[in-house]
C-alpha positions in Angstrom: 14.7 -11.4 0.0 11.4 -13.1 -1.0 11.2 -10.9 -4.1 15.0 -11.0 -4.8 15.0 -7.2 -4.9 17.8 -5.5 -3.1 18.0 -1.7 -3.3 18.3 1.5 -1.5 15.7 4.2 -2.1 16.2 7.8 -0.9 12.6 9.0 -0.6 11.2 12.4 0.0 7.7 11.8 1.4 5.4 14.8 1.5 2.9 14.5 4.3 -0.4 16.1 3.3 -1.7 18.4 6.2 -4.7 16.1 6.6 -2.6 12.9 6.6 -1.9 11.1 9.8 1.4 9.5 10.7 -0.3 6.2 10.5 -1.4 6.7 6.9 2.0 8.1 5.9 3.8 5.0 7.4 1.3 2.7 5.6 2.3 4.5 2.4 6.0 3.7 3.2 5.0 0.1 4.0 3.2 -0.2 0.7 6.4 1.2 -1.0 8.5 -1.4 0.7 6.2 -4.3 -0.1 6.1 -3.3 -3.8 9.5 -1.7 -4.2 10.7 -1.3 -7.7 12.9 1.3 -9.5 9.8 2.5 -11.3 7.5 2.8 -8.3 6.6 6.4 -7.6 4.4 8.3 -5.2 1.2 9.8 -6.7 -0.6 12.8 -5.3 -2.9 10.4 -3.5 -4.8 12.3 -0.8 -5.0 15.6 -2.8 -6.0 14.0 -6.1 -8.8 11.6 -6.7 -7.5 10.5 -10.2 -4.1 9.4 -8.9 -3.2 6.5 -6.6 -1.0 6.8 -3.6 1.7 4.9 -5.5 2.0 3.6 -9.0 4.2 2.1 -11.7 3.8 3.3 -15.2 5.4 1.6 -18.2 7.3 3.6 -20.9 4.1 4.2 -22.8 2.4 5.7 -19.8 0.1 2.7 -19.2 -0.3 1.9 -15.5 1.1 -1.4 -14.5 0.4 -1.1 -10.8 -2.0 1.2 -8.9 -1.7 1.2 -5.1 -4.3 2.9 -3.0 -4.8 3.2 0.8 -7.9 3.4 2.9 -11.5 2.8 2.0 -12.3 4.3 -1.4 -15.7 4.1 -2.9 -16.7 1.3 -5.2 -16.8 3.5 -8.3 -13.2 4.7 -7.8 -11.9 1.2 -7.3 -13.7 0.0 -10.4 -12.2 3.0 -12.3 -8.7 2.1 -11.0 -9.1 -1.5 -12.0 -10.1 -0.4 -15.5 -7.0 1.8 -15.8 -4.3 -0.4 -14.3 -3.1 -3.9 -15.0 -3.0 -4.6 -11.2 -4.6 -2.7 -8.3 -3.6 -3.2 -4.7 -5.7 -1.7 -1.9 -4.2 -1.5 1.6 -6.8 -1.2 4.4 -5.4 0.1 7.7 -8.2 1.3 9.9 -9.0 -1.9 11.9 -12.6 -2.7 12.6 -13.9 0.1 10.4 -12.0 -1.3 7.4 -13.5 -4.7 8.0 -17.0 -3.3 8.1 -16.2 -1.5 4.8 -14.8 -4.6 3.2 -17.8 -6.8 4.4 -20.2 -4.3 2.7 -18.3 -4.3 -0.6 -16.6 -7.7 -0.9 -19.4 -9.3 -2.9 -19.6 -6.5 -5.4 -15.8 -6.3 -5.9 -15.3 -10.1 -6.2 -15.5 -9.9 -10.0 -12.5 -7.4 -10.3 -9.9 -10.0 -11.2 -7.0 -7.5 -11.1 -7.8 -6.3 -7.5 -5.8 -7.4 -4.4 -7.1 -6.2 -1.0 -4.7 -6.4 2.0 -5.6 -5.5 5.6 -2.8 -4.1 7.7 -3.3 -5.1 11.4 -4.1 -2.1 13.7 -1.3 -3.0 16.0 1.1 -2.9 13.1 -0.2 0.5 12.0 0.3 1.9 15.5 3.8 0.5 15.8 4.7 1.9 12.4 3.4 5.3 13.4 5.8 5.1 16.3 8.7 5.0 13.8 7.6 8.2 12.1 10.1 11.1 12.3 11.1 14.1 10.3 14.3 12.3 9.0 14.0 8.5 9.0 16.3 5.7 7.9 14.2 2.6 7.6 15.1 -0.9 6.6 12.5 -3.3 5.2 13.0 -7.1 5.2 10.7 -9.5 3.5 11.8 -13.0 4.2 9.9 -16.3 4.3 6.6 -14.6 4.1 7.4 -12.3 7.1 7.9 -8.5 6.9 9.8 -6.3 9.2 10.3 -2.5 9.1 13.1 -1.2 11.3 14.9 2.0 12.2 18.1 2.0 14.2 16.4 1.3 17.5 13.4 -0.9 17.0 11.8 -3.3 14.5 8.2 -3.7 13.7 6.9 -7.1 12.6 4.2 -6.4 10.0 0.9 -8.3 10.2 -0.9 -8.5 6.9 -4.0 -10.4 5.8 -4.9 -10.8 2.2 -8.7 -10.4 2.0 -8.8 -10.7 -1.8 -6.1 -11.9 -4.2 -6.0 -10.9 -7.8 -6.9 -13.8 -10.0 -5.5 -12.3 -13.2 -1.8 -12.7 -13.5 -0.1 -9.4 -12.5 
């Protein structure tokens, strides 16, 4: 509702053998938060040169690069050089904060980078929704986010640690 985007997406989400339910559900959350007809899953975990999700324009230029976790500084800088806007979703609680505190100063100059921390309780609750076949609804209204299946709803707690300063 906040983005005035109303659509249904039938997604096939391949879970890499090394990927946890928590990470997979954060990928789905990232999809919901940035939903667009052109948003596609990249090879993410298995490929360093691709994000977890991205939007490419008709020329192949990358409009949006979405990455999860705690990438190294070099790969974040490379992503910011390749894409118009980069969003990084952190999801590992205290470890993510330690990682961010160590790199925040060096990444401050990346004006097309947004860093969002997903609260650990949210990540655990989202993992509880994981199933082989899922039907999820995402609602973004008045700055609040909920992800729900038929039985339960998870209120998503997000904190923007760094907002992009260049218009996206």
